[in-house]
N, C-alpha and C positions, 0 to 999 in steps of 0.2 A: 751561646745562642739559646734562645727560649721560644717555642712555638706552643702557645696555650690553645690555639684554635687552628683548624685546617686553613691553609693558605695565609696565615698570619705569623710573622717571624720578627722577633726583637734580638738586636745584637749589641753587645757591649764589648769593647776592646781597649786594652792599654799596651802601648808598646813604647820601647826605649831604643833610640838609635844614636850612632855617633859617626862623626866624619872626621877622619885623621887629616892633618894638614897635608897639603899637596907638596909636590916637588918645588914648584914656584914659590910657595909661601915659606919654605925652609931654605931656599937658595941664598947664598951669600950676597951676591950682587947682580943687578939687572939694570942697565943704563937705558933710559928712554929719552930720545931727542924731543924737546918741547916744540910743538907746532900750534900757532905761529911763533917764530923766535921772539925772544924778549929783548928789549933794548939794552945795550952794555951800561953798566958792568954786571948786569944780572946773568946767572948762568943759563946756558943754552941746553943743558941736559939735566935730567931728573934722575937721582940714584934711588933705586928701590932695594931695600935690604930685607933679606930673609930673616927668619927667627927660628933657630933650632930648639928653642925652649917652648914653642907653642904647644898648647894642650888641645886635644881634640874638641871639636864642637859636639854638643849634646842636645838632644831633643827628646822630651817625654810627651807622648801623644795619647789623648783620651778620645774615644769615639762611641757614639750612640746611634743606632740605626733601627728603622722599622720598615718592613716590607709586606705588602699585601697584594694578593691576586684577586681581582674583582671580575665577576661574569666570565671567568676563564679566558678573558681577552685583553684585560688591562692590568699591567703590574705597576704599582706605585711604590716609590722609594722615597724615604725621608732620612737624611743623615745629618748629625751635628758633630762638630769636632772642636778641640781645644788642644793647641801645642804650646808647651814651654820650651824655649830656646835659651841655652846658656853657653858662655865661653865661646861666643861667636868670633870669628877671625876677620879682621878688617885691616885695611892700609891706613895707617896714621901718619901725619906729616911730622917731620923732625925739623925744627927751626935752626938756621944757620946765619951768621953774620958774613955778608959779602962785601960790605963797604962801611967805613966808619960814619959815612953821612946818611946811611939808610938803616931802618929798624930791621931786625932779624926777619928773614923771610923763609918759606919752607923750600929747601933745596933737596931734601931726601924724604924718604918715607919708609916705614918699616911695618911689616905685618905683625899684629898684636892681638891677644885675646881682649875683647871689649865685653861690655854689658850685653846681655841678651834681650829677649823680649817674648812676646806672646802672639800667636795667631789663633783666631777663632772664626767660626762661620758654620755654614751649612750648605746642603745641596738637596734638591727635590728633582726626581726623575720619573718619567713615564715611558713604558714600553707598551705599544699597542699592537696586538696580533690580529691584523686586519683579515687576512686570508692565509691559507697554507704557503702561498709563495710572496706574500708581502707582509713586512713589518715595519712599523714606524717607532721612532723614538724623540724624546724631547727631555732636555735636562738644563737646569740652571743652578749655578753656585754663586755664593757671596762669601767673601772673606775680609776680615778686618785685622790690621796689624797694629801693635803698640810696642814701644821700646825703641831699640836701635834699628831704625828703618834702613840707615845706610848699610849696615852690615847684612841685613836680611836679603838685599838685593831688590829686583823689580818684580812686581805682581800686580794684576789688576783687581779691583774689587769685584767686578762682575764679569762672569763668563757663562756662555750658553751654547748648546748644540742641539740641532734637530735634523732629522734625516729620515729617508726611505730606503728600505733594503729589498730588492726583488731577487728571488731565487726560484728559477722555473725548473721543471722536471726534464726539459730537453737539453739542459746543460747551460743555458744562458743565465747570466746573473748581472745586476747592476745595482749600483747605490749612489745616491745623492746626498751629500751632507753639508749642512751650513754651520759654520763656527763663527761665534762672535766673542770678541775680547775687548773689554772696557779699557779706559785710559789707565795705564800703568805708571806708578811713580815709585821712586826709591832712590835715596841719595841726593846728591847735589849736581849731577851731570845731565839732568834733563828728564824728559818723560817719553813715553810711547803713546801716540794718539790711538784711539779705538779704531778697530777695523773688522770687517766681516769678510770671511772666506767661503767659497763654494768649491767643494771637491767632488769629482765625478769619477766613478769606476765601472767599466764594462768588461765582462769576462765570459768565456766560454770553456766548459769542462767537456773532455772526451777521453775515450780510451785508446791506448797504444800498446800493443802486446800485453793486454790485461792489466796495464797500469795507468794510473789516472795522470792526466796532463791538463793544464789549464793555460789558456792564452788570454792575456788581458791588457788593457790600456787604462792608464790613470791620468787624470788632469787635475793637477794641484792648483788652486786659485784660478778656477776656470774663467772667471769674470775679469781676471787681470787686475785687481785692485792692488796697486803698488803699496808697499807698507814696510816699516822696519819693526823688527822684534826686539831691538835693543837700541838705545840712544847711540847714534853714530855708526850703527851696524849696517849690513848690506841692505840694499833696496830690493826686496823680493817681489818678483813679478810671477806670471804664470809659468808652470813647468809641466811638460807632458812627457810621460814615459811609458814603456811597454814591458811586460814581464812574460816569461815562459817558464812554467813549473812542470816538472816531471817527477813523480814519486815512484820508487821501486824498493 
């Protein structure tokens, strides 16, 4: 980190990370029934084979950032990133002959190390200190992926968040946050349509036997915009919950 002037900060970072194969990816056999069923003589189950020879996935990440505080009320952040991915783990089909009258078809699949790829993009963010009891924020990020998109999984190009945070001296607090995720693609099994979520939280802090306690209620997806976060995944609707925290 380098701060040549007051309230101005530059940041450069390099990081390396690995992900070891999971138990599922190294398991010997996992049988999955095909839905909908295939017509005979085609198989009705799909055998997934693990691979004990898998190497860990690797990522080398580079980041460059700049942050400045303007007028003692506005913090601006700009970040750029570039990630190199290698030895990604993906499920690859294995062809088999099920009938002399049919060409070989994929009846099995095995986890294998495949070619990697690269991910690059950036993010810009703003924090506004409106009053001692009120703070606002806004951020937007964009990313682009190249290489083995199937093995990288799903991710949107565009993502944004904005919100207001209230914190009063009498113990009451509140926050309202809006999340936007653009259309996500990855692989050959479909896509996730864009969606917008509104989250709300109301809380009250007080003292019990000289210890802090907070009672809060949270509403996730307040406007009840039903959506999926993964192709074929659960249909997510509004969720409301309450919490009681006691610190001692």
